[in-house]
N, C-alpha and C positions, 0 to 999 in steps of 0.2 A: 221343587221339592227335594229332588234325589240328589242334588251336590250336598245341599244342607244334610242330608241322612247320610254321607258317604256311601253313595250306593253305585256301585263298580259300573255299573250299564250306563249312567248318567255321567261318571267320568271318564267313560270313553266316546257316548252320543255326543255332546257339548263341546269336545274338541275337536271332535269329527264334523260337525255343521257349521263352527265357526270357521276351521280350517278351510274347508271346501268353499264356503261363504265368501271368504276374502280372497280368495283363489281367482272365485267365480268374477267376485266385482274388479276385481284388478285388472284379468283380460279384457273383460268384456268396457272398463271404465264408465262403471255404473252411474257412480259420483257426477259424472258429466253430461250426461244421456239426461237423467234426471231432471223434469222441470223445478227451478227454483221454489222454494216455500213459499205461499202466502206472504207469512207472517215474516218482515225482515228485523233486521237486530233493534234497527230505528222505532220501532211500534211494539215491539218484545217486551212485556212487564221486565220490570227489576229483578236480577236473582234475587235481593232480598227479599221482596213480596212474595214470589216464588216459594222461596224457603219457610217464611211465614205464614202461609197456607198450608203447605204440605206439613210443619210442624202440627197446626191445628187441626189438619184433619187425624193425624195420627193419633194425639191427646183427645180428642172424640171418640175416635174407634176404644181407646185404653178403656177410657171412664166408663162407655156404653158394658165393656164386656167383662169390667171391673164390676160394676152396678147386677149385671146378671149372674155372677159368680158369688154375690156375697149374698141375694134374694134367691135363688137357687131356686125361679118358677119353675113349674111342671113343662113339662117340655110337648110343644103345640107344633105343629104347622104353621102358624102363620108368625110366631115367635122366631119359628127357625129361620123364615124364608126373609123375616126382618133382617136376620145380623148377616143372613147371606146376600145380601141387596146392600148391607152397610160394608161387609168387605168390597164386595164387586165395586162400589164407589169408590172405595180409597185406592185399588188397583186401578181403576182408571184413568183414578187423577194424578197416581202416580207416575204412568204411563204416559197422561197426555204434558204433565210439569218438567219432566225429564226427557220429551220432544221424542222418545221410541215410536211414537205415532206418523213421526215425520219421517215418510220415505228416504229422502234426501238426505236428512241428518244420520241417517244406519248407513244410507251408501257413501255417506261422508267416513264413517269409523270403517268399513270394510273392504273401502277402496283405499288402500295402503300403498298403491301405485300412481295416485293422482296427484302426490307433490304436496298436496292438502289435506295433510291426512288429520285428521279428528278423533282423537282420543278419549274426548268426555263419554261413550256412552261404555266405557270400559267402568268407568266410575262408578256409574249407575248399576250396574248388574253385580259390582265389587259389595259395594254400598245394600243393594237388595241380600246379599250371602250373608254381610255382617248380621243384619237384623235375624234371619229366619235360621242360622247356623244353630244357635243355642237355644233357641225355644224347641225346636227339631230333635235337638240331643238329651234336653230336657225331656221330653215325653219318651225319646227311645229307650231312656232309663229308667224311667219310673215303673213301679211292679207290674199296677195295671192304671195305666191309664185312661181316663175317660173324657169325654165330651163336656163340657161347660152346660150345654143345654141336655143332656142325658146320652144314651145310647154307647154303643161299643165305639172307641178310637180304631176309625180303619184306615192304614196305611199299606201302599201296596210293599210287597213283601222286597227288601235289598238283596236278597241268596239269589235273583233270578238270575241265569248266565247270561254273558255275551254271546251274540248269536251273528248268524249271517243278518238276516233282516234288521234287526239294529242299526247296523253299521251299512248297511246300502239305504235303509231308509234316513238315517242322517245327511248322510252326502246326499240325497237327494233332497232333504230339506235346505241344507246347505247351498244347493246351486238354485234352488229360486229364491231363497232369501237372500242371496247375493248379484241374482239377476233385476230382483223388484223392488229391493229395500222394505221387503212386506214381510209380516209372517201373519198367522190365523188370527191373531188376536188383534192386533192395531190395524188390519186390513180392513175391519168393519167399522172401525173410526174414522177411517179414510174415504170409505165408502159413501158414509153419511155426510161429513163433510163436504169434499169435492168428487160426488160422483162424474165418471164420466163412462164415454167406452172403452178405455183402458183398464181402469179399476174393474168394471163389469167382468171384461174378459178375464183378468186376473182372478178375479170370484169364483167366475164358472169353472175355471181350470182348476181352481183346488178343491172344488166341491164335486168335479166330475173324476180328480186323481183320486180322493178322500172315497168317493162309491165304488171305482172301479178294482179300487186295491180290495176294501170288505167282502165285494162279488166276489173277486179270486180266490179270498181266504174260502168262503163259504163251498165256492166248488170244488174246493180242494179238500175241504173237511169232507164234503158228500162223496167224492170219492174216494179217501181212503177209506172210510165203512168205518162202522163201529170194531174193536178189538177184539176179533174169535175167541173164546179160551178153548183150549184142546181138555178130552176129556180121557181121561183114562181106562173107561171101557174100551175106546176104540183100539187100543192096540192091549189089550189085556191089563190085567191090574199093575201096579207100579212091581218093580222088583224091592223085596224085601229080605231083611237079614236078624238073624237070631243074636241077641248080645247072652253077656255073660249070665245076667239076671234071668235070661229067658224071656224078656220082652221081644216082641219081633215089630221092628220098624221100618218106612222106607230107606232107600238106600240115599235116594236126594232127598227125603228130607228133614225136618230138623229129628234131635233126639226125643224117642217118646219119655213120659213121666208117670213114674207110677203112681 
């Protein structure tokens, strides 16, 4: 969502991890190391059928959301969970139809030095951005955007600055992505479809790295401790001056008002 919202952090992070992933996959020859996909071109469904199913899924989701908007039912946990399930199914179907859940397909895109570069995933990413961009821009420009099922429209702030942690994390993610051809979303699909020791090792390493970083951040916050406030009475009252109107105010504070 960050690219569609023109968030500076996303426009720094995405080129960073994409560039690192391409360099890593090209140096390691990831597309040649990964085993071939179980589904070959001869048994894959025709492109026309895949597009029909994708269009049907999008239309179904839009009809569902449109009906909810017209009816405006009361907000409930069950209804919200149903919409989240439908959105998750649509997203998962999109990943599967676009073959972004296939590590060898991803590696074929990232490994630009393989001699058989596959640029098709670039159109998948670009197509997703074309769909999300206008909707997020409309929501950003709305006076008071609200969710269809009620509640506040909650999105991360786009004003957060770019920092070292962002760049370092994007680079590490790109290195891992270029090595194995899997990211945290599709890895669960591959783990369920083709379980094996290699996939279990990658999943365990991903979970360990996430937990280790969270632990380090918590320990760092604990060592830093709460910010202590300086008390004026420790060094006496703050210096004051007298204005032309006879009002006394601190030298370092804002002007006093009568």
